[in-house]
C-alpha positions, 0 to 999 in steps of 0.5 A: 500500500505504501508503494501505491501511495508513493506512485500516486504522489509522484505523478501529482508532483510532476504536473506543475503547469497549465499549457498556454493557449496558442492560436493564429486563426482563420483568415478569409479573403477574396477577389472582388468581381471586375467588369468592363464595357460600362459607361464608367468602369472605374466608378462601378468597379470601385463600388463592386469592391466596396460591396464585396468587402462589406459582404465578406466582413459581415458574413465571415468576420466572426470565424477567426481565432478559436482558442476557447472552442478548441480548448473545450473540445479537447477537454470534452474528449478527455471527459468522455474517456470514462465510458463503460466504467466499472468502479461502481461495482467491484467485489466480483468473484471472477470476472465482469464484462460490460458494454456502455456509451458516454457523452461529455460536454465542457465549457461555461457557455450554452452556444453549440458549435453551429453558433461559430458562424454568428458568434465566433469563438465559443467556450463550449465543446462536446464529445461522445463515445459510442459503444465500448466494452470493458472486461475485468477480472479478479486479480486477487492471486496477485494482491488481495482486493485487486481488479484489473481490466482492459477496455476498447471501443470504436464507432462511427457517427453519422446524422443529418449534419455531422459525421465522425468517429471515435476510438478508446482503449486502455488498461485500468486497475481497481483496489479495495482500500476497505472491503465490502461489508453487509451492515445488516441482512439488507444493507450493503456498503461497498467500502472504499475502492481506489481506481486508476489506469491509462486510457487513450481517447480519440474523437474526430468530428466533422461539422457542417456549418450552415448559416441561418436564413437571417445570416445570408447577406444580400446587398443591392446598389445602383450606380451610373444607372447600373444595378449591382447585386451580391449574395453570400451564404456562409457554409463551412465544413469544420473538421475537429480532431482530438487525441488524449491520454488520460490517467484517472485517479478515483476513490469511490464508495457505494451504499444500497439495499439488497441481498440473496433472493433466498438466503437459505438456498443460495449455493452461489450467492452472487448469482442469486443477489439483487441489489440497488446501490448509490455511488459517490466518489471524488477523483482527478483526471491527468490529461495529455493531448491535443486538438487541431482543426481544419476548415473547408469553405463551401460558402455560396457567393453570387454576383449580378449586374444589370445595365446598358451598355455592358461588354462583359464581366471579367471575373465574378469574384471568389472567396478564399480561406486560409487556416493557421491554428496551433494545436490546443491542449486540454487542461492537465489536471481536472478534479471531479466528483462522481455520482451513480446508481447501479442495479445488480440483479442475478449477475446482470449489472446496469449502471448510470453515472455522471462525473462533474468537473467543477473547476473547468465546468463540464460533465460526462454521462455514462450508461453501461450494462453487463454481467459479473460473476 
């Protein structure tokens, strides 16, 4: 036990700084339309250039530096690494296999990713982990009260607007600091359980950002008896790629009601037990990772001019985009509080848990189901 505490203290000692934010941003530029053959090419082309600059600024000016958005997307990716946790129900005799899903969000603001076009950088991020499986076994032959587990999950996500994929894998260990006790025939206290491990978490998300109808910019101007019209509808494909290695350190306890269905006839008590347990715990995630972004411009741009005489439109104009954003890293240290409810019924286990991160606001919600013997 002393060696275990020394390892944990050493890990915490070397985490001494918070990574600063770096971002150079996204730049939109373009070439205004050019016409020739009018009654006054210079005046009309100057007016077209002014209109083009205004419409470009009004539609895409908010999409620039996004250090906060990337920071919280990176942080949400670390939160979701807690999927298919088994810390809420230790003390099985042989092994446990569970299947679960997880969703996490981070940041104090309520804007979603689609608000970037209208609001620019936003302090919010989210991530999900599709189905993942964790298999654990009782390693009491190595150390009494020790449980070891491995987990793996990989899934693709596709809906009407977004697509992406996620991946998680890692190894975990739980240790009974204080073993389970039955206070009465019906009241169970699971003691205190210490958990740690190392988890790799990856989320790739593609967001199709389309402006609302009120964000479509339309300008019309008359000059030298010519009518000039421009329209811009912002549309971007934003690709966010997050990678993280997470080391959770957790301590949890649980209390609830339950016991053998027929205590007088239970040769294998674990298989004849029904219990409902409420879990609480505290912990900290130590995180290493980064998030990067790539944006593809799909904005609709249209130009029209009416008037006589007009020889030709030399160019219709175009909108260009360049991206120069540094990788953003999650917060290194993220304290958390954990709560959950578990149902253990004839070796079938269902668990719903939430982890709350109070210092850098965020939470993860996890649901899993499985068997334990």
